[in-house]
N, C-alpha and C positions, 0 to 999 in steps of 0.2 A: 711686823715684829714676829719672830718665831717663838713658839712655845718652848720652854725649857725641856730638854730631853732627859729622861731618867732611866737608868739601868735598873731593871728589876730582876733579882736573882730568883730562879725557880728553886723550890725546895725539892730535894730528891730523897728517895729511900736509900740511905747509905748501905743498908744491908744487901742491896742488889749488886753492889760493886763486886762481890765475890762470885756473882753469876757470870761476870764478864772477864775471866782471867786472860792474861796476855794481851790486854788492850790498854793503851795509854790512859792514865787517869782523866785527862781532859776529854777524850772521846768517851770514856765510861760515863762521865757526867752528862755529856750531850745526849748519848743514847738513852740513858735512864730518864732524863727529863722529857724525852720524846716517847716514853712508854715502853721501851725495850725491857723485857722481863728476863731474857736469857740469851745466851750466845746463839741459840738456834733461830732467834728472831732476826739476826743480821747475817745469816748465811748467804754467800754469794754464789753458791753452786746452782746449776741449772735445775736439779731436782728439788731445790728449796723453793722454787717459784710456785705461785698459786696456779692451779690448773686453769687453762684458758676458758674452760666451760663455765667458770665462776664469773666471767665478765658479763655484765648486763647486756642483753640483746645481741650477744656475739653471733648466734645463728642467723639472725635477721641481717646483721652487718656483713657476714660472709656471703650470704645469698645475694645481697645487693651488689657487692663487689664482683662476684662471679658473673652476674648479669651484665654489669657495666663492662667488664673485660670481654665477655662474649660478643657484645654489641660494639666493641671497639670505641667506647665512649671515653672522653677525656676525664681524668681524675686529678683533682687538686690535692696535693700532699703538703701538709703543713707540719713542721717540726720545730721544737724549740732548740736551744743551744746547749743544753746539758748533754751528758754522755749518752743517755738512753734516747733522748729526743733526736739528736743528730744521727745516731746509729740507726734508729728505726726509719728515719726519713730517707737516708741513703739506701737502706735495704729496700724500701718501698719503691723508690725511683729506679733502682737497678733491676728489680724484679719486674 
């Protein structure tokens, strides 16, 4: 027997809706419920990305990858099926 499912509405700060102009009200609600505080939090431009240096152990990962490539070792590339996962997997395989 399956447990009954229940929809739980998240409470949101309605005052934040004004921080997300020109966005459909449904998307405003989703973004605010997920902690978006302003339109700058959802920028899609390249310059809005976090710097790669902020990724944990990125220098060690880059060194490991460079050594593996220099030694012509095989590399297993795993990507998921969302837009960024598929794109990065294709980029890695192509490169």
